N, C-alpha and C positions, 0 to 999 in steps of 0.2 A: 504494500499499500504505500510506503513512503516513496519508493521508487517511482511509483506512478505520478504521485503528487509532485515530486521533484522534475519529473519529465514534463508535466504540464505546465508547471512555473518556468522552466527553461523555454518551452515553445511559446508561452505568452510573453516572456520577456524578448524573445527573438522578434516576435510580430510587433510589438511596441517600439522596438528600436529600429525596425526596418521600415516602418511607415509612421512618421511621427504624428500624422493628423489623420482625422477621419476621411478627409479627402483623399489622402495619400492611400488609406486603406482601400477605399472604393476603386481607386485607380488599379491597385494591385489585384483586386476581385475581378474587374473587367480584363485585365490581362490575362488572368488565369482562365476565365471563361472563354476568351478567344482562342486560347491554346486547346482547351478541351474541344471546342467547336471545330477546329482545324483537324483535330485527330479523329473526331466522330464523323466528319463529312467524307463520304466515299469518294474516291478518285476515278 
């Protein structure tokens, strides 16, 4: 249980430092969605 909590806190810290604002977080989600869409679209 302690490992899971530590891992979750570590991921949260990485997200917060990676995108400083809510706007930045939204932009990151858009980029991720675009990448998923590219992979899902048949060629």
